[in-house]
C-alpha positions in Angstrom: 26.0 29.8 18.6 27.5 28.8 15.1 26.9 25.3 13.9 29.8 23.2 12.5 27.9 21.0 9.9 31.3 20.8 7.8 32.2 18.2 10.2 28.8 15.9 9.9 30.8 12.8 7.8 33.0 11.8 10.5 30.7 12.7 13.4 27.4 11.3 12.1 29.7 8.4 11.5 30.4 8.2 15.0 26.7 8.7 16.1 25.7 5.9 14.0 28.1 3.3 15.3 27.4 4.3 18.9 24.0 4.4 19.1 23.9 1.0 16.4 26.0 0.0 18.9 22.7 0.4 21.7 20.4 -1.1 19.8 21.1 -3.3 16.9 22.0 -2.6 13.0 19.3 -2.8 10.1 21.4 -4.8 7.6 21.5 -7.8 5.8 22.5 -11.1 6.7 23.0 -12.8 3.6 26.6 -14.0 2.7 26.9 -11.5 -0.2 25.3 -8.6 1.2 23.1 -8.4 -1.8 19.5 -9.6 -2.2 17.3 -9.0 0.9 16.7 -11.9 3.4 13.4 -12.8 4.8 12.5 -11.3 8.3 10.6 -13.3 10.6 11.4 -16.7 10.1 8.4 -19.4 10.3 5.2 -18.2 7.8 2.7 -16.5 9.7 -0.2 -17.9 11.4 1.7 -20.9 12.4 0.2 -21.0 15.5 -1.4 -18.6 18.3 -4.1 -18.0 20.5 -7.9 -18.7 20.0 -11.2 -19.0 21.7 -13.8 -16.8 22.0 -13.1 -13.6 20.8 -15.4 -10.7 21.4 -16.6 -9.7 17.8 -16.3 -12.9 16.3 -19.4 -14.9 16.2 -19.2 -18.3 16.6 -15.4 -19.0 17.6 -15.6 -21.3 20.2 -12.6 -23.6 21.4 -9.1 -23.3 21.1 -6.7 -24.9 18.8 -3.3 -26.2 19.7 -0.2 -24.0 17.9 0.7 -25.2 14.8 -2.6 -27.6 14.0 -5.1 -26.5 11.5 -7.8 -24.5 13.1 -11.3 -26.1 12.8 -14.4 -24.8 10.9 -15.6 -22.0 13.0 -12.5 -21.3 15.0 -10.4 -18.0 14.5 -6.6 -18.1 15.0 -4.7 -15.3 14.9 -1.4 -14.8 12.7 1.6 -14.4 14.2 3.0 -11.1 14.4 5.6 -9.7 12.1 8.3 -6.8 11.9 7.2 -4.2 9.3 9.4 -1.9 7.2 8.0 1.6 6.5 7.5 1.7 2.8 9.1 4.9 1.1 6.4 6.7 1.1 5.6 6.3 4.9 8.8 7.1 5.9 9.1 10.3 3.9 5.6 11.3 5.5 6.7 10.4 8.7 9.6 12.6 8.6 7.6 15.6 7.5 5.2 15.1 10.2 7.8 14.6 12.8 10.0 17.7 11.5 7.7 20.2 9.7 6.5 21.3 6.6 9.2 21.8 4.0 11.0 18.6 5.7 10.6 16.8 2.0 12.8 13.7 1.9 14.4 13.6 -2.0 17.0 10.5 -1.3 15.6 7.4 -3.1 15.0 4.7 -0.4 14.3 1.2 -0.9 10.6 0.7 -1.4 8.9 -2.6 -0.6 8.5 -5.6 -2.9 5.3 -6.6 -3.8 4.0 -9.8 -2.7 0.6 -11.1 -3.2 -0.2 -8.0 -4.7 0.7 -5.5 -1.8 4.1 -3.7 -0.8 2.7 -4.0 2.8 3.2 -7.8 2.4 6.4 -7.5 1.2 7.8 -5.0 3.8 6.6 -7.6 6.1 8.7 -10.3 4.6 11.8 -8.8 3.7 15.3 -6.6 5.6 17.1 -4.0 4.1 20.7 -4.2 2.7 23.7 -2.4 4.1 23.3 0.6 1.0 20.0 1.0 1.8 21.1 1.6 5.4 23.2 4.4 4.2 20.2 5.7 2.5 18.1 6.2 5.7 21.5 7.9 7.0 21.5 10.4 3.9 17.7 10.8 4.0 17.8 12.2 7.7 21.0 14.4 7.3 19.9 16.0 3.9 16.5 17.1 6.0 18.1 18.0 9.4 21.0 20.0 8.9 19.0 22.5 6.9 16.4 22.8 9.5 19.1 23.1 12.6 21.0 25.6 10.4 17.7 27.7 10.6 17.3 29.5 14.2 13.4 29.4 14.0 13.1 26.2 12.8 15.5 24.5 15.4 13.6 26.3 18.4 9.9 25.3 17.0 11.6 22.0 16.7 13.2 21.5 20.5 10.9 24.0 21.9 14.1 25.4 24.1 17.6 26.9 23.8 20.2 24.6 25.5 23.2 26.5 27.4 24.7 23.2 26.7 24.3 19.2 26.1 23.4 18.8 29.6 21.1 21.0 29.6 17.5 19.4 31.0 15.8 20.9 27.9 17.8 18.6 25.6 16.8 15.4 28.0 13.1 17.0 27.8 13.2 17.0 23.9 14.9 13.5 23.2 11.7 12.2 25.4 9.1 14.1 23.8 10.6 13.6 20.4 11.5 10.0 20.6 7.8 9.1 21.5 6.5 10.6 18.2 9.0 9.2 16.6 9.6 5.6 17.7 5.7 6.0 18.2 5.7 4.9 21.9 6.9 6.5 25.4 10.9 5.6 25.5 12.3 3.4 28.0 14.3 5.2 30.7 17.4 3.4 29.2 16.7 4.4 26.0 16.6 8.2 26.6 19.6 7.9 29.1 21.6 6.3 25.9 20.3 9.2 23.6 21.3 11.7 26.0 24.7 9.9 26.6 24.9 10.2 23.1 24.4 14.0 22.6 27.1 14.3 25.4 29.6 12.5 23.9 29.4 14.4 20.7 29.0 17.4 22.4 32.8 17.9 22.7 33.8 16.9 19.4 31.8 18.9 17.6 31.8 22.0 19.9 28.3 23.0 19.1 25.0 21.8 21.2 22.4 22.1 18.2 24.8 20.1 16.2 25.3 17.4 19.0 21.4 17.5 18.8 20.7 17.4 15.5 23.1 14.4 15.2 21.2 12.6 18.0 18.0 13.1 16.2 19.7 11.8 13.1 20.5 8.8 15.0 16.7 8.2 16.0 15.3 8.5 12.4 18.0 5.7 11.5 16.9 3.5 14.4 15.4 0.2 13.6 12.5 1.7 16.1 11.8 4.3 13.4 12.1 2.5 10.0 10.7 -0.6 11.3 7.3 -1.3 12.7 7.7 -3.9 15.7 4.3 -5.7 16.4 5.0 -8.3 18.9 1.5 -8.2 21.0 1.0 -8.8 24.7 -1.2 -11.3 27.2 -4.4 -10.4 27.1 -5.2 -9.4 30.7 -9.2 -9.8 30.0 -8.3 -13.4 28.7 -5.8 -15.7 29.5 -4.1 -17.5 26.8 -5.2 -14.7 24.0 -2.7 -12.2 22.7 -3.5 -8.2 21.6 -1.8 -5.6 20.2 -0.6 -3.2 22.8 -1.9 0.1 22.7 0.8 1.7 21.1 1.1 -0.9 18.1 -2.8 -0.6 17.6 -2.6 3.5 17.4 0.4 2.8 14.8 -1.7 0.3 12.9 -4.5 2.4 12.7 -2.7 5.6 11.6 0.0 3.9 8.8 -3.3 2.1 7.4 -5.7 5.2 7.4 -3.2 8.2 7.1 -0.1 6.4 5.6 1.9 8.0 8.6 3.2 7.7 12.1 0.9 8.5 14.7 -0.5 12.6 15.6 -0.2 13.5 19.0 -4.2 12.6 19.6 -3.4 9.1 18.3 -0.4 8.3 21.1 -2.8 10.4 23.8 -5.5 7.8 22.9 -2.9 4.8 23.1 -1.9 6.4 26.6 -5.1 6.1 27.8 -5.5 2.8 26.4 -8.9 3.9 24.4 -7.6 1.6 21.6 -7.6 -1.6 23.3 -11.4 -1.8 23.2 -13.5 -2.2 20.2 -15.3 1.2 20.6 -12.2 2.9 21.2 -10.7 1.5 17.9 -13.4 2.8 15.9 -13.9 6.0 17.7 -10.0 6.7 16.9 -10.7 5.1 13.2 -13.5 7.3 12.6 -11.5 10.5 13.4 -8.6 9.4 10.8 -10.9 8.8 8.4 -12.8 12.1 8.6 -9.4 13.9 7.5 -8.4 14.3 4.0 -5.6 12.7 4.6 -7.1 9.2 5.0 -7.7 10.1 0.9 -4.0 9.2 0.1 -3.7 6.3 2.4 -6.6 4.6 1.1 -6.1 5.7 -2.6 -2.5 3.7 -2.0 -4.5 0.3 -1.3 -6.7 0.4 -4.3 -3.4 1.4 -6.5 -1.8 -1.4 -5.7 -4.8 -3.2 -5.6 -5.3 -2.8 -9.4 -1.7 -2.3 -10.2 -2.3 1.5 -11.1 0.8 2.4 -9.1 2.8 0.6 -12.2 1.4 2.9 -14.5 4.9 4.9 -15.0 6.4 1.8 -16.0 4.5 1.3 -18.7 6.1 1.6 -22.3 4.4 2.4 -25.2 5.9 2.6 -28.9 4.5 6.4 -29.3 5.0 6.0 -33.5 1.9 3.4 -33.3 0.6 5.5 -30.0 1.0 9.0 -30.4 -1.5 9.9 -27.8 1.1 8.4 -25.2 2.7 11.6 -24.3 5.3 11.9 -21.5 2.7 13.5 -19.0 -0.3 11.2 -20.3 1.0 8.7 -17.6 0.0 10.9 -14.6 -3.1 12.2 -16.5 -4.2 8.4 -16.7 -3.4 7.7 -13.1 -4.9 10.8 -11.4 -8.4 10.2 -13.2 -8.8 6.9 -11.8 -7.8 7.7 -8.6 -9.8 11.0 -8.6 -12.8 8.8 -9.5 -12.1 6.3 -6.6 -12.3 9.3 -4.4 -15.4 10.7 -5.9 -17.0 7.2 -4.9 -15.7 6.3 -1.9 -15.6 9.8 0.4 -17.4 12.5 -2.0 -20.4 10.2 -2.4 -19.8 7.4 0.1 -20.9 5.2 -2.5 -21.1 1.7 -3.5 -17.3 0.7 -4.5 -19.0 -1.5 -7.3 -20.2 2.1 -9.1 -16.4 2.5 -10.5 -16.9 -0.6 -12.7 -20.0 1.1 -14.9 -20.2 4.6 -13.7 -20.9 6.9 -16.6 -18.8 9.8 -15.3 -15.0 10.4 -15.0 -12.2 12.9 -14.5 -10.7 14.5 -17.5 -8.3 17.0 -18.4 -7.2 18.5 -21.7 -5.2 16.0 -23.0 -7.4 12.9 -21.6 -10.6 15.0 -23.5 -8.5 14.7 -26.6 -7.9 10.9 -26.0 -11.5 10.1 -25.5 -13.0 12.2 -28.0 -14.9 14.4 -25.1 -15.7 18.1 -25.9 -12.6 20.4 -25.5 -11.3 21.1 -22.0 -8.6 23.8 -21.8 -7.2 23.1 -18.4 -4.8 20.5 -17.2 -6.9 20.0 -14.0 -9.2 17.4 -14.2 -12.5 17.8 -14.2 -15.6 15.7 -13.7 -17.5 14.8 -17.0 -20.0 13.0 -18.0 -19.7 10.1 -21.0 -21.8 9.0 -23.3 -24.5 7.3 -22.0 -25.0 4.6 -25.0 -21.2 4.9 -25.8 -18.9 1.5 -24.6 -16.4 3.8 -22.8 -17.7 3.7 -18.8 -16.0 2.7 -15.6 -12.5 2.1 -14.6 -12.0 -0.8 -17.0 -11.9 1.6 -20.0 -10.1 4.1 -18.6 -6.7 5.3 -20.5 -4.8 4.1 -17.3 -6.2 0.2 -17.3 -6.0 -0.2 -21.1 -2.4 1.1 -21.2 -1.5 -1.0 -18.2 -3.0 -4.1 -19.3 -1.9 -4.3 -23.0 1.7 -4.7 -24.5 3.9 -2.0 -25.9 2.8 -2.3 -29.8 -0.7 -3.7 -29.5 -3.6 -4.5 -27.2 -3.5 -7.8 -24.8 -7.0 -9.7 -24.4 -4.9 -12.1 -22.3 -3.6 -9.3 -19.5 -7.0 -7.6 -19.6 -8.6 -11.1 -18.6 -6.2 -12.0 -16.3 -6.5 -8.6 -14.4 -10.8 -9.4 -14.5 -10.1 -13.1 -13.3 -6.9 -12.2 -10.5 -7.7 -8.9 -9.3 -11.6 -8.7 -9.9 -12.6 -12.1 -8.7 -9.7 -13.5 -6.9 -9.3 -16.6 -8.8 -6.2 -18.1 -9.9 -4.8 -18.5 -13.6 -2.4 -21.0 -13.6 1.4 -20.0 -14.9 2.5 -20.9 -18.5 3.9 -24.5 -18.5 7.7 -24.3 -18.8 8.7 -23.6 -22.2 5.5 -22.5 -23.7 5.3 -19.7 -26.0 4.0 -16.7 -24.7 4.4 -14.5 -27.4 1.6 -14.5 -30.2 2.7 -14.7 -33.5 2.3 -11.4 -35.7 0.2 -11.6 -38.8 2.6 -12.8 -41.9 3.0 -10.0 -44.8 -0.4 -9.2 -46.1 -2.3 -11.4 -44.1 -5.0 -9.2 -42.1 -5.7 -10.3 -38.7 -7.6 -9.2 -36.1 -6.6 -9.3 -31.9 -9.4 -12.1 -32.0 -8.3 -13.9 -35.1 -4.6 -14.2 -33.4 -5.8 -15.5 -30.0 -7.6 -18.0 -31.5 -4.0 -20.1 -31.7 -5.0 -20.1 -27.7 -7.9 -22.4 -27.9 -6.2 -25.0 -30.5 -3.2 -25.1 -28.6 -3.6 -28.0 -26.1 -1.3 -26.3 -24.1 -2.8 -23.0 -24.0 -6.5 -23.5 -24.3 -7.9 -24.6 -20.8 -5.9 -21.1 -18.9 -6.4 -19.1 -21.9 -10.4 -19.9 -22.1 -10.4 -18.4 -18.5 -8.4 -14.9 -19.8 -9.1 -14.3 -23.5 -12.6 -14.2 -23.9 -12.7 -11.4 -20.7 -10.0 -9.5 -22.2 -11.6 -9.4 -25.9 -14.5 -7.3 -24.4 -12.5 -4.8 -24.3 -10.9 -4.7 -28.2 -12.8 -1.6 -28.9 -10.2 0.0 -27.4 -6.7 0.1 -28.3 -3.4 -0.3 -26.1 -4.0 3.3 -24.8 -7.4 3.5 -24.5 -8.2 5.2 -27.7 -11.7 4.2 -28.8 -11.9 2.3 -32.2 -14.5 0.3 -34.2 -12.3 -1.3 -36.5 -8.7 -3.4 -36.8 -7.2 -4.4 -39.8 -9.7 -2.9 -42.0 -12.2 -5.3 -40.0 -15.0 -4.7 -37.8 -14.3 -5.7 -34.3 -16.6 -8.4 -32.7 -16.4 -7.4 -28.8 -18.6 -10.2 -27.6 -17.6 -12.8 -25.1 -18.5 -15.4 -22.5 -18.3 -15.4 -18.6 -18.5 -18.8 -17.4 -21.3 -19.7 -19.4 -23.0 -16.1 -19.5 -22.7 -14.5 -22.7 -22.1 -11.0 -23.3 -21.7 -8.8 -26.1 -19.3 -5.8 -25.5 -17.5 -4.1 -22.4 -20.7 -2.8 -20.7 -22.4 -6.4 -20.7 -19.4 -7.8 -19.4 -18.9 -5.3 -16.4 -22.5 -5.5 -15.3 -22.2 -9.3 -15.1 -18.9 -8.6 -12.9 -20.6 -6.1 -11.1 -23.6 -8.3 -10.0 -21.3 -11.5 -9.2 -21.7 -12.3 -5.2 -18.0 -13.3 -5.1 -17.0 -9.5 -5.9 -17.5 -7.8 -2.5 -15.7 -10.9 -0.8 -12.6 -10.5 -3.1 -12.3 -6.9 -2.4 -12.2 -7.6 1.4 -9.8 -10.4 0.8 -7.5 -7.3 -1.2 -8.3 -4.8 1.8 -7.7 -7.5 4.5 -3.9 -8.5 3.3 -3.6 -4.8 2.4 -4.5 -3.5 6.2 -3.2 -6.4 8.3 0.2 -6.9 5.8 0.1 -10.9 5.2 -2.1 -13.2 3.2 -4.9 -14.5 5.5 -4.3 -17.7 6.8 -6.8 -20.3 7.7 -7.4 -19.5 11.0 -8.5 -16.0 9.7 -11.2 -17.4 7.3 -14.3 -17.0 9.8 -13.1 -13.3 9.8 -13.1 -12.9 6.2 -16.5 -14.3 5.7 -17.5 -11.8 8.6 -16.0 -8.7 6.8 -17.9 -9.7 3.4 -21.5 -10.4 5.0 -20.8 -6.5 6.8 -19.3 -4.9 3.2 -22.8 -6.4 1.8 -24.8 -5.0 4.0 -23.2 -1.6 4.1 -23.8 -1.4 0.4 -20.3 -2.2 -0.7 -19.3 1.1 1.3 -15.4 1.4 1.2 -15.0 3.6 4.5 -17.6 1.3 6.6 -15.3 -1.9 5.5 -12.0 -0.1 6.8 -13.7 0.5 10.1 -15.0 -3.2 10.4 -11.7 -4.4 9.7 -9.9 -2.6 12.0 -12.2 -3.3 14.7 -11.9 -6.9 13.7 -10.2 -9.6 16.1 -7.6 -10.1 13.0 -6.5 -6.4 13.3 -7.0 -6.6 17.1 -5.4 -9.7 18.3 -1.9 -11.1 17.4 -0.7 -15.1 17.5 2.3 -16.2 19.4 5.2 -14.5 17.8 7.7 -16.8 15.3 
């Protein structure tokens, strides 16, 4: 039967209008229809159930909702509605429709909050224009798919004689379970089937009506958003747990970056993921797949700000090595090094700070002064055992991200260490403070160390910059894109400094000090917790974070074990009262 896709604009609008009339619209409630509005109301963790939660030692008693929990008491954070990130949306569409269903339409990605897009996705809604982009994305992949007989048969599984054919309803229920990550309620299936029937006479083609119905499902808030509400826990009155299908989604989007597969939904149907052992088994299955690498790399990229490298601007007259392709080469180096340590070696994640190995291609080899590599593909190489370069912080990516357009920035590099590696707060500059370093006067030669000395003599700057500048100066042997150097302005570079009273000489000694700090592991746990739960930790969850930090240390700081401990923790499995 012929497919009349040229009528899409009018019919598509009708399909969306009919469907959104049933379930509500993803819209911007702000008066101007511009800036995104908070979704969810009150702060998370304002109240919730507590008590003797399995798996949390020393969590007796209960806390009245709204009160600050006492020491040793676990209080679950309130659940939230979380929009799929652009990557998650595109991954999910591809997994639902098959290989080749690649969305190229630009979609709104979440604002980064507390270091992670997952938190931003749980705090902000979308504007009407973005809803239109979701519509465009749906039709971009569906129209060519349904125009191809083999592809549409593979998706639908039958050749309906009309929109009233029972196989259409069977497909809607089957596809809806995958797309909405749970079985459809009978009323939902009825509404979608009725939508297909209403479209049939308008388009005069069964396949087209099915295509538009699928498009409506992919634009529905049930697909675009993950709505975790939880349910009363039948095993302990007064406590809420995430439902089995909510848990399947929480696990899959965290560990695979996409919608649950059939095996994950089947585990939810059986109720397996309502127990600690069941969650561990499902998470172990997901982590064993190579698909877990991309999702966990996403966490690491956001945590280290590696994902910002495409936005880095450099003056190529000063840094000619920073070519158009260098950002992706530099990003791949760090992410591949991370994969090697976490997945290939199953090693201590702290090794990424001082490893003598890295992954370089031809242009990185030139930048680093390594033996010639002819391939653009990254290869594992060993760095000079006695040289200053080694570990993530001395890579081109991290040096470039934490530097300026025309030079280095000890302040940015030092702040990164304080805030991202040690989880220490650095106050913002006072209002009106001049944060731009003065350029050397004509004819005056100055090193960056001499220039930042101004921060020590300025009373307004000294306190905060004392936390950052001495750490960042350790990396002055690397310019604004990571090229190694020994002099600046014709003078030798002094890379010595002090970390909280302990002196060091150069980046290797500094990174050894950071690696040995007890708080490093706890900071990494905190970052993983925020990414995985899509919210900033609440006082009532501190007990869980402390337990995770102890387990992380006991495991030898292995990230895959941390992920297993995180998803089986009470903070990931239990919910407070909805706001």
